[in-house]
DSSP file (Angstrom, degrees, kcal/mol; ACC not computed):
  #  RESIDUE AA STRUCTURE BP1 BP2  ACC     N-H-->O    O-->H-N    N-H-->O    O-->H-N    TCO  KAPPA ALPHA  PHI   PSI    X-CA   Y-CA   Z-CA
    1    1 A M     >        0   0    0      0, 0.0     4,-2.2     0, 0.0     5,-0.2   0.000 360.0 360.0 360.0 -41.3  -95.5  -51.2  -51.7
    2    2 A N  H  >  +     0   0    0      1,-0.2     4,-2.4     2,-0.2     5,-0.2   0.857 360.0  54.6 -64.1 -33.7  -96.3  -49.9  -48.2
    3    3 A G  H  > S+     0   0    0      2,-0.2     4,-2.3     1,-0.2    -1,-0.2   0.893 107.6  50.0 -64.2 -39.9  -92.8  -50.7  -47.0
    4    4 A F  H  > S+     0   0    0      2,-0.2     4,-2.8     1,-0.2    -2,-0.2   0.929 111.1  48.2 -64.2 -45.4  -91.3  -48.7  -49.9
    5    5 A R  H  X S+     0   0    0     -4,-2.2     4,-2.8     1,-0.2    -2,-0.2   0.910 111.8  49.6 -62.2 -42.1  -93.5  -45.7  -49.0
    6    6 A A  H  X S+     0   0    0     -4,-2.4     4,-2.3     2,-0.2    -1,-0.2   0.907 112.3  48.0 -63.9 -40.8  -92.6  -45.9  -45.3
    7    7 A S  H  X S+     0   0    0     -4,-2.3     4,-2.4     2,-0.2    -2,-0.2   0.910 112.5  48.8 -65.4 -42.0  -88.9  -46.1  -46.2
    8    8 A L  H  X S+     0   0    0     -4,-2.8     4,-2.4     2,-0.2    -2,-0.2   0.925 111.7  48.8 -63.9 -44.7  -89.2  -43.1  -48.6
    9    9 A L  H  X S+     0   0    0     -4,-2.8     4,-2.5     1,-0.2    -2,-0.2   0.913 111.0  51.0 -61.0 -43.2  -91.0  -41.1  -45.9
   10   10 A F  H  X S+     0   0    0     -4,-2.3     4,-1.9     1,-0.2    -1,-0.2   0.914 110.1  49.5 -60.6 -44.1  -88.4  -42.0  -43.3
   11   11 A A  H  X S+     0   0    0     -4,-2.4     4,-1.9     1,-0.2    -2,-0.2   0.906 111.6  48.6 -63.1 -42.5  -85.6  -40.9  -45.7
   12   12 A V  H  X S+     0   0    0     -4,-2.4     4,-2.2     1,-0.2    -1,-0.2   0.914 109.8  51.7 -64.5 -42.8  -87.3  -37.6  -46.4
   13   13 A L  H  < S+     0   0    0     -4,-2.5    -1,-0.2     1,-0.2    -2,-0.2   0.843 110.5  48.9 -64.9 -32.6  -87.9  -36.9  -42.7
   14   14 A L  H  X S+     0   0    0     -4,-1.9     4,-0.6    -5,-0.2    -1,-0.2   0.861 113.3  47.6 -70.4 -35.4  -84.2  -37.6  -42.0
   15   15 A W  H  X S+     0   0    0     -4,-1.9     4,-2.4     1,-0.2     5,-0.2   0.827  96.0  72.6 -76.2 -33.7  -83.2  -35.2  -44.9
   16   16 A L  H  X S+     0   0    0     -4,-2.2     4,-2.4     1,-0.2     5,-0.2   0.889  95.7  47.8 -56.1 -48.9  -85.4  -32.3  -44.0
   17   17 A P  H  > S+     0   0    0      0, 0.0     4,-1.5     0, 0.0    -1,-0.2   0.908 113.1  49.6 -61.3 -38.3  -83.5  -31.0  -40.9
   18   18 A A  H  X S+     0   0    0     -4,-0.6     4,-0.8     1,-0.2    -2,-0.2   0.907 111.3  49.1 -64.9 -40.4  -80.2  -31.2  -42.7
   19   19 A A  H >< S+     0   0    0     -4,-2.4     3,-0.5     1,-0.2     4,-0.4   0.878 107.8  54.9 -66.3 -37.3  -81.7  -29.3  -45.7
   20   20 A A  H 3< S+     0   0    0     -4,-2.4     3,-0.4     1,-0.2    -1,-0.2   0.849 114.2  39.9 -65.5 -33.3  -83.1  -26.6  -43.4
   21   21 A W  H >< S+     0   0    0     -4,-1.5     3,-1.7    -5,-0.2    -1,-0.2   0.494  88.7  93.6 -93.8  -4.1  -79.7  -26.0  -41.8
   22   22 A A  T << S+     0   0    0     -4,-0.8    -1,-0.2    -3,-0.5    -2,-0.1   0.764  83.4  54.1 -62.5 -25.0  -77.7  -26.2  -45.0
   23   23 A G  T 3  S+     0   0    0     -3,-0.4    86,-1.7    -4,-0.4    -1,-0.3   0.135  84.0 118.5 -97.5  21.8  -77.9  -22.4  -45.5
   24   24 A D  E <   -a  109   0A   0     -3,-1.7     2,-0.5    84,-0.2    86,-0.2  -0.611  56.3-141.4 -91.0 149.0  -76.5  -21.4  -42.2
   25   25 A E  E     -a  110   0A   0     84,-3.5    86,-2.9    -2,-0.2    -2,-0.1  -0.936  27.7-125.4-102.3 122.6  -73.4  -19.4  -41.5
   26   26 A S     >  -     0   0    0     -2,-0.5     4,-2.5    84,-0.2     5,-0.2  -0.351  11.7-126.2 -68.7 150.8  -71.5  -20.7  -38.4
   27   27 A R  H  > S+     0   0    0      1,-0.2     4,-2.6     2,-0.2     5,-0.2   0.881 110.7  53.0 -63.4 -38.1  -70.8  -18.2  -35.7
   28   28 A E  H  > S+     0   0    0      2,-0.2     4,-2.1     1,-0.2    -1,-0.2   0.936 110.9  45.4 -63.8 -47.0  -67.1  -19.2  -35.8
   29   29 A D  H  > S+     0   0    0      1,-0.2     4,-2.6     2,-0.2    -2,-0.2   0.913 113.8  49.3 -63.8 -42.4  -66.8  -18.6  -39.6
   30   30 A L  H  X S+     0   0    0     -4,-2.5     4,-2.7     2,-0.2     5,-0.2   0.928 110.3  50.1 -64.6 -44.2  -68.7  -15.3  -39.4
   31   31 A A  H  X S+     0   0    0     -4,-2.6     4,-2.0     1,-0.2    -1,-0.2   0.907 113.0  47.5 -60.1 -41.3  -66.5  -14.0  -36.6
   32   32 A S  H  X S+     0   0    0     -4,-2.1     4,-1.6     2,-0.2    -1,-0.2   0.915 112.6  48.1 -65.6 -43.6  -63.4  -15.0  -38.5
   33   33 A R  H  <>S+     0   0    0     -4,-2.6     5,-3.2     1,-0.2     6,-0.5   0.872 110.6  51.7 -66.1 -36.9  -64.7  -13.4  -41.7
   34   34 A M  H ><5S+     0   0    0     -4,-2.7     3,-1.1     4,-0.2    -1,-0.2   0.892 109.2  50.3 -66.6 -39.0  -65.6  -10.2  -39.9
   35   35 A A  H 3<5S+     0   0    0     -4,-2.0    -1,-0.2     1,-0.2    -2,-0.2   0.817 112.6  47.5 -67.6 -30.4  -62.1  -10.0  -38.3
   36   36 A G  T 3<5S-     0   0    0     -4,-1.6    -1,-0.2    -5,-0.1    -2,-0.2   0.270 114.9-114.5 -95.2  11.2  -60.6  -10.4  -41.8
   37   37 A H  T < 5S+     0   0    0     -3,-1.1    -3,-0.2     1,-0.1    -2,-0.1   0.809  88.5 112.1  61.4  32.1  -62.8   -7.8  -43.4
   38   38 A E      < +     0   0    0     -5,-3.2    -4,-0.2    -6,-0.2    -5,-0.1   0.028  42.0 144.5-116.0  24.0  -64.5  -10.4  -45.6
   39   39 A A        -     0   0    0     -6,-0.5    42,-0.1    -5,-0.2     3,-0.1  -0.321  46.6-129.4 -69.1 142.5  -67.9  -10.2  -43.9
   40   40 A P        -     0   0    0      0, 0.0     2,-0.4     0, 0.0    42,-0.2  -0.287  46.9 -76.6 -72.0 172.9  -71.1  -10.5  -45.8
   41   41 A L  E     -b   82   0A   0     40,-2.4    42,-2.5    -2,-0.1     2,-0.5  -0.644  51.6-142.0 -72.7 126.1  -73.8   -7.9  -45.4
   42   42 A L  E     -b   83   0A   0     -2,-0.4    18,-2.7    16,-0.3     2,-0.5  -0.793  14.0-165.3 -95.7 130.6  -75.4   -8.5  -42.0
   43   43 A L  E     -bc  84  60A   0     40,-2.7    42,-2.4    -2,-0.5     2,-0.7  -0.952   3.6-162.8-120.9 111.7  -79.2   -8.0  -41.8
   44   44 A D  E     -bc  85  61A   0     16,-3.3    18,-2.2    -2,-0.5    42,-0.2  -0.845   5.4-174.7 -94.5 114.0  -80.7   -7.8  -38.3
   45   45 A V        +     0   0    0     40,-2.5    19,-2.0    -2,-0.7    20,-0.2   0.134  46.5 108.9-101.6  21.0  -84.4   -8.3  -38.6
   46   46 A R  S    S-     0   0    0     39,-0.2    -2,-0.1    17,-0.2    39,-0.0  -0.250  81.0 -77.4 -82.4 178.4  -85.3   -7.7  -35.0
   47   47 A T     >  -     0   0    0     16,-0.1     4,-2.4     1,-0.1    -1,-0.2  -0.332  43.9-107.2 -71.5 159.9  -87.2   -4.6  -33.7
   48   48 A P  H  > S+     0   0    0      0, 0.0     4,-2.5     0, 0.0     5,-0.2   0.869 121.2  53.0 -56.6 -37.0  -85.3   -1.3  -33.3
   49   49 A S  H  > S+     0   0    0      2,-0.2     4,-1.5     1,-0.2    -3,-0.0   0.897 109.4  47.9 -68.4 -37.7  -85.3   -1.7  -29.5
   50   50 A E  H  4 S+     0   0    0      2,-0.2     4,-0.4     1,-0.2    -1,-0.2   0.904 111.1  52.3 -64.9 -39.9  -83.8   -5.2  -29.8
   51   51 A Y  H >< S+     0   0    0     -4,-2.4     3,-1.6     1,-0.2    76,-0.4   0.924 107.5  51.3 -60.4 -46.0  -81.2   -3.8  -32.2
   52   52 A R  H 3< S+     0   0    0     -4,-2.5    -1,-0.2     1,-0.3    -2,-0.2   0.828 100.5  64.0 -60.8 -32.8  -80.3   -1.1  -29.7
   53   53 A D  T 3< S-     0   0    0     -4,-1.5    -1,-0.3     1,-0.2    -2,-0.2   0.587 130.2 -47.0 -70.6  -8.9  -79.8   -3.7  -26.9
   54   54 A G    <   +     0   0    0     -3,-1.6     2,-0.3    -4,-0.4    -1,-0.2  -0.120  63.8 174.9 141.2 123.7  -76.9   -5.2  -28.9
   55   55 A H  B     -E  125   0B   0     70,-2.2    70,-3.4    -3,-0.2     2,-0.1  -0.906  41.7 -81.1-140.9 167.1  -76.3   -6.2  -32.5
   56   56 A L    >   -     0   0    0     -2,-0.3     3,-2.0    68,-0.2    68,-0.1  -0.460  61.2 -91.3 -70.6 142.5  -73.4   -7.5  -34.6
   57   57 A A  T 3  S+     0   0    0     66,-0.3    -1,-0.1     1,-0.3   -15,-0.1  -0.295 109.9  12.1 -57.8 130.6  -71.0   -4.8  -35.8
   58   58 A G  T 3  S+     0   0    0      1,-0.3   -16,-0.3    -3,-0.1    -1,-0.3   0.425  89.8 146.9  85.1  -0.6  -72.0   -3.4  -39.2
   59   59 A A    <   -     0   0    0     -3,-2.0     2,-0.4   -18,-0.1    -1,-0.3  -0.445  43.7-135.5 -73.1 139.9  -75.5   -4.9  -39.2
   60   60 A L  E     -c   43   0A   0    -18,-2.7   -16,-3.3    -2,-0.1     2,-0.7  -0.756  16.7-134.8 -87.3 140.2  -78.4   -3.1  -40.9
   61   61 A N  E     +c   44   0A   0     -2,-0.4   -16,-0.2    69,-0.3   -18,-0.1  -0.876  37.6 155.1-101.6 112.4  -81.6   -3.1  -38.9
   62   62 A V        -     0   0    0    -18,-2.2     5,-0.1    -2,-0.7   -15,-0.1  -0.877  41.2-129.7-133.3 100.4  -84.6   -3.9  -41.1
   63   63 A P    >>  -     0   0    0      0, 0.0     3,-2.9     0, 0.0     4,-0.6  -0.158  25.7-112.4 -52.0 144.1  -87.5   -5.4  -39.0
   64   64 A V  G >4 S+     0   0    0    -19,-2.0     3,-1.1     1,-0.3     4,-0.4   0.816 115.8  55.6 -52.2 -38.4  -88.8   -8.6  -40.5
   65   65 A D  G 34 S+     0   0    0      1,-0.2    -1,-0.3   -20,-0.2     4,-0.2   0.572 109.1  49.0 -74.2  -6.4  -92.2   -7.1  -41.4
   66   66 A E  G <> S+     0   0    0     -3,-2.9     4,-2.3     2,-0.1    -1,-0.2   0.422  81.6  95.1-108.3  -1.8  -90.4   -4.3  -43.4
   67   67 A V  H <X S+     0   0    0     -3,-1.1     4,-1.4    -4,-0.6    -2,-0.1   0.929  87.2  45.4 -57.9 -48.8  -88.1   -6.5  -45.5
   68   68 A A  H  4 S+     0   0    0     -4,-0.4     4,-0.3     1,-0.2    -1,-0.2   0.891 117.9  42.8 -64.3 -39.8  -90.4   -6.6  -48.5
   69   69 A S  H  4 S+     0   0    0     -4,-0.2     4,-0.2     1,-0.2    -1,-0.2   0.762 120.8  39.2 -80.5 -23.7  -91.2   -2.9  -48.5
   70   70 A R  H  X S+     0   0    0     -4,-2.3     4,-1.8     1,-0.1     3,-0.2   0.530  85.2  93.0-104.2  -6.4  -87.7   -1.6  -47.8
   71   71 A H  H  X>S+     0   0    0     -4,-1.4     4,-0.8     1,-0.2     5,-0.8   0.872  89.2  48.7 -59.3 -37.0  -85.5   -3.9  -49.9
   72   72 A G  H >45S+     0   0    0     -4,-0.3     3,-0.5     1,-0.2    -1,-0.2   0.877 109.0  52.3 -69.3 -37.4  -85.5   -1.6  -52.9
   73   73 A V  H 345S+     0   0    0     -4,-0.2    -1,-0.2     1,-0.2    -2,-0.2   0.823 103.0  59.8 -66.5 -32.3  -84.7    1.5  -50.8
   74   74 A L  H 3<5S-     0   0    0     -4,-1.8    -1,-0.2     2,-0.1    -2,-0.2   0.768  95.2-143.7 -70.7 -25.3  -81.7   -0.3  -49.3
   75   75 A G  T <<5 +     0   0    0     -4,-0.8    -3,-0.1    -3,-0.5    -2,-0.1   0.824  36.0 164.2  68.0  31.8  -80.1   -0.8  -52.7
   76   76 A I      < -     0   0    0     -5,-0.8    -1,-0.2     1,-0.1    -2,-0.1  -0.724  40.8-119.6 -85.1 122.5  -78.7   -4.2  -52.0
   77   77 A P    >   -     0   0    0      0, 0.0     3,-1.8     0, 0.0    -1,-0.1  -0.325  19.8-124.4 -59.1 142.5  -77.6   -6.1  -55.1
   78   78 A R  T 3  S+     0   0    0      1,-0.3    27,-2.4    26,-0.1    28,-0.5   0.672 110.2  49.8 -67.2 -16.3  -79.6   -9.3  -55.5
   79   79 A D  T 3  S+     0   0    0     25,-0.2    -1,-0.3    26,-0.1     2,-0.1   0.394  82.9 120.3-100.7   3.9  -76.4  -11.4  -55.7
   80   80 A R  S <  S-     0   0    0     -3,-1.8     2,-0.4     1,-0.1    26,-0.4  -0.420  73.7-109.8 -67.1 139.3  -74.8   -9.8  -52.6
   81   81 A E        -     0   0    0     -2,-0.1   -40,-2.4   -42,-0.1     2,-0.4  -0.595  42.8-173.4 -72.8 123.8  -74.0  -12.3  -49.9
   82   82 A L  E     -bd  41 107A   0     24,-2.8    26,-2.6    -2,-0.4     2,-0.5  -0.947  19.1-163.9-120.8 139.2  -76.4  -11.7  -46.9
   83   83 A V  E     -bd  42 108A   0    -42,-2.5   -40,-2.7    -2,-0.4     2,-0.4  -0.990  17.6-162.7-119.7 121.2  -76.4  -13.2  -43.5
   84   84 A V  E     +bd  43 109A   0     24,-3.0    26,-2.1    -2,-0.5     2,-0.3  -0.811  14.1 167.3-106.3 139.7  -79.7  -12.7  -41.7
   85   85 A Y  E     +b   44   0A   0    -42,-2.4   -40,-2.5    -2,-0.4   -39,-0.2  -0.982  12.7 169.5-147.7 161.8  -80.3  -13.0  -38.0
   86   86 A C        -     0   0    0     -2,-0.3    28,-2.7   -42,-0.2    29,-0.2  -0.553  59.2 -66.5-142.4-150.9  -82.8  -12.3  -35.3
   87   87 A K  S    S-     0   0    0     -2,-0.2    28,-2.3    27,-0.2    29,-0.3   0.948 123.0  -3.2 -75.2 -49.9  -83.1  -13.3  -31.6
   88   88 A S  S    S-     0   0    0     26,-0.2    24,-0.1    25,-0.1    -1,-0.1   0.578 102.5 -97.1-123.2 -15.2  -83.7  -17.0  -32.1
   89   89 A G  S  > S+     0   0    0     22,-0.1     4,-2.0    23,-0.0     5,-0.1   0.171  95.1  99.7 120.3 -18.6  -84.0  -17.7  -35.9
   90   90 A K  H  > S+     0   0    0      2,-0.2     4,-1.8     1,-0.2     5,-0.1   0.945  89.3  41.0 -68.5 -48.5  -87.7  -17.7  -36.6
   91   91 A R  H  > S+     0   0    0      1,-0.2     4,-2.7     2,-0.2    -1,-0.2   0.873 113.1  56.1 -67.4 -35.3  -87.9  -14.1  -38.0
   92   92 A A  H  > S+     0   0    0      1,-0.2     4,-2.7     2,-0.2    -1,-0.2   0.902 105.6  51.1 -62.7 -40.3  -84.6  -14.6  -39.8
   93   93 A A  H  X S+     0   0    0     -4,-2.0     4,-2.2     2,-0.2    -1,-0.2   0.899 110.8  48.8 -64.1 -39.9  -86.1  -17.6  -41.6
   94   94 A R  H  X S+     0   0    0     -4,-1.8     4,-2.2     2,-0.2    -2,-0.2   0.920 111.7  49.3 -63.1 -43.4  -89.1  -15.6  -42.6
   95   95 A A  H  X S+     0   0    0     -4,-2.7     4,-3.0     2,-0.2    -2,-0.2   0.904 109.2  51.9 -64.1 -41.3  -86.9  -12.8  -43.9
   96   96 A R  H  X S+     0   0    0     -4,-2.7     4,-2.9     1,-0.2     5,-0.2   0.932 109.5  49.7 -60.8 -44.5  -84.8  -15.2  -45.9
   97   97 A A  H  X S+     0   0    0     -4,-2.2     4,-2.0     1,-0.2    -1,-0.2   0.911 112.6  47.9 -60.3 -42.0  -87.9  -16.6  -47.5
   98   98 A T  H  X S+     0   0    0     -4,-2.2     4,-1.2     2,-0.2    -2,-0.2   0.943 112.8  47.7 -62.9 -48.4  -89.1  -13.1  -48.4
   99   99 A L  H  <>S+     0   0    0     -4,-3.0     5,-2.4     1,-0.2     3,-0.4   0.906 111.7  49.9 -61.6 -42.4  -85.7  -12.1  -49.8
  100  100 A E  H ><5S+     0   0    0     -4,-2.9     3,-1.4     1,-0.2    -1,-0.2   0.880 107.6  53.9 -64.7 -36.6  -85.4  -15.2  -51.9
  101  101 A S  H 3<5S+     0   0    0     -4,-2.0    -1,-0.2     1,-0.3    -2,-0.2   0.754 106.2  54.5 -68.1 -21.9  -88.9  -14.6  -53.2
  102  102 A L  T 3<5S-     0   0    0     -4,-1.2    -1,-0.3    -3,-0.4    -2,-0.2   0.397 130.1 -95.1 -90.2   1.4  -87.7  -11.1  -54.3
  103  103 A G  T < 5S+     0   0    0     -3,-1.4     2,-0.4     1,-0.3    -3,-0.2   0.496  73.0 147.2 101.9   4.5  -84.8  -12.6  -56.2
  104  104 A Y      < -     0   0    0     -5,-2.4    -1,-0.3    -6,-0.1     3,-0.2  -0.618  23.7-173.7 -74.7 129.4  -81.9  -12.5  -53.7
  105  105 A S        +     0   0    0    -27,-2.4   -26,-0.1    -2,-0.4    -1,-0.1   0.482  67.3  51.9-107.8  -3.9  -79.8  -15.6  -54.4
  106  106 A N        +     0   0    0    -28,-0.5   -24,-2.8   -26,-0.4     2,-0.5  -0.470  68.0 142.9-135.4  63.2  -77.2  -15.7  -51.6
  107  107 A V  E     + d   0  82A   0     -3,-0.2     2,-0.3   -26,-0.2   -24,-0.2  -0.910  19.2 174.0-112.4 125.8  -79.0  -15.5  -48.3
  108  108 A R  E     - d   0  83A   0    -26,-2.6   -24,-3.0    -2,-0.5     2,-0.3  -0.862  25.1-126.0-125.3 160.8  -77.9  -17.4  -45.3
  109  109 A L  E     -ad  24  84A   0    -86,-1.7   -84,-3.5    -2,-0.3     2,-0.6  -0.827  27.9-112.0-104.1 146.2  -79.0  -17.5  -41.6
  110  110 A L  E >   -a   25   0A   0    -26,-2.1     3,-2.0    -2,-0.3   -24,-0.2  -0.681  41.3-112.8 -75.2 120.6  -76.6  -17.0  -38.7
  111  111 A E  T 3  S+     0   0    0    -86,-2.9   -84,-0.1    -2,-0.6    -1,-0.1  -0.337  99.4   1.2 -56.4 123.3  -76.4  -20.4  -36.9
  112  112 A G  T 3> S-     0   0    0    -24,-0.1     4,-1.5    -2,-0.1     3,-0.3   0.320 104.8-133.1  79.2 -10.0  -78.1  -20.0  -33.5
  113  113 A S  H <>  -     0   0    0     -3,-2.0     4,-1.7     1,-0.2     3,-0.3  -0.024  53.2 -34.5  55.6-159.5  -78.9  -16.4  -34.3
  114  114 A A  H  > S+     0   0    0    -28,-2.7     4,-2.7     1,-0.2     5,-0.2   0.820 133.3  61.9 -67.1 -32.8  -78.3  -13.5  -31.8
  115  115 A D  H  > S+     0   0    0    -28,-2.3     4,-2.5    -3,-0.3    -1,-0.2   0.935 108.4  42.0 -58.8 -46.7  -79.0  -15.6  -28.7
  116  116 A A  H  X S+     0   0    0     -4,-1.5     4,-1.6    -3,-0.3    -1,-0.2   0.888 112.9  53.6 -68.7 -39.2  -76.2  -18.0  -29.4
  117  117 A W  H  <>S+     0   0    0     -4,-1.7     5,-1.9     1,-0.2     3,-0.2   0.940 113.7  43.0 -58.9 -47.7  -73.8  -15.2  -30.4
  118  118 A R  H ><5S+     0   0    0     -4,-2.7     3,-2.0     1,-0.2    -2,-0.2   0.905 109.5  56.9 -65.9 -43.1  -74.5  -13.3  -27.1
  119  119 A A  H 3<5S+     0   0    0     -4,-2.5    -1,-0.2     1,-0.3    -2,-0.2   0.802 104.1  53.9 -61.1 -29.5  -74.3  -16.6  -25.0
  120  120 A E  T 3<5S-     0   0    0     -4,-1.6    -1,-0.3    -3,-0.2    -2,-0.2   0.459 116.3-115.9 -83.9  -0.6  -70.8  -17.2  -26.3
  121  121 A G  T < 5 +     0   0    0     -3,-2.0    -3,-0.2     1,-0.2    -2,-0.1   0.722  57.3 161.9  74.8  20.8  -69.8  -13.7  -25.2
  122  122 A R      < -     0   0    0     -5,-1.9    -1,-0.2    -6,-0.2    -2,-0.0  -0.386  48.5 -82.5 -72.5 155.3  -69.1  -12.5  -28.8
  123  123 A P        -     0   0    0      0, 0.0     2,-0.3     0, 0.0   -66,-0.3  -0.272  46.4-173.1 -66.9 141.0  -68.9   -8.7  -29.3
  124  124 A L        -     0   0    0    -68,-0.1     2,-0.4    -3,-0.1   -68,-0.2  -0.946  15.9-137.2-128.2 151.5  -72.1   -6.7  -29.7
  125  125 A V  B     -E   55   0B   0    -70,-3.4   -70,-2.2    -2,-0.3     2,-0.6  -0.871   8.1-152.1-108.6 141.6  -72.5   -3.0  -30.6
  126  126 A H        +     0   0    0     -2,-0.4     2,-0.3   -72,-0.2   -74,-0.1  -0.909  43.8 118.5-118.2 102.4  -75.1   -0.8  -28.8
  127  127 A E        -     0   0    0     -2,-0.6   -73,-0.2   -76,-0.4     3,-0.1  -0.969  64.7 -83.3-155.2 165.8  -76.3    2.1  -31.0
  128  128 A E        -     0   0    0     -2,-0.3     2,-0.1     1,-0.1   -79,-0.1  -0.434  50.5-105.3 -71.0 144.9  -79.4    3.4  -32.6
  129  129 A P        -     0   0    0      0, 0.0     2,-0.4     0, 0.0    -1,-0.1  -0.462  32.6-133.7 -67.2 144.1  -80.5    1.9  -35.9
  130  130 A S        -     0   0    0     -2,-0.1   -69,-0.3    -3,-0.1    -3,-0.0  -0.784  12.6-135.0 -98.0 146.6  -79.9    4.1  -38.9
  131  131 A S              0   0    0     -2,-0.4   -69,-0.1     1,-0.1   -71,-0.0  -0.880 360.0 360.0-103.9 126.2  -82.6    4.6  -41.5
  132  132 A P              0   0    0      0, 0.0    -1,-0.1     0, 0.0    -2,-0.0   0.489 360.0 360.0 -74.0 360.0  -81.7    4.4  -45.2
């Protein structure tokens, strides 16, 4: 019996990282979709100053701690495809959990988040966040 439990635990531990990354949007796919005008709604959950320092074109800036309070004001349909990102991915994961708890059904994270996008030399926009 202990062997079975150990095997089951091992299988679950192998599966968890894959499950955590299953909802990511690759940078390559997103760049291609943005170029073809098929981009999902991009949600940048960093601070306004981080947003000003460079963000993906067309991204809305909603700091992670404001996602729950501002989602209704934004008027985003709950079935709209969203890709959420931050600097490294931690705040984006929190925002995705919040959005999913509010009924949003199509929320993905940008693989590698803004750090990886910037490191690859992909284009960034430098402008003030707009307030809805």
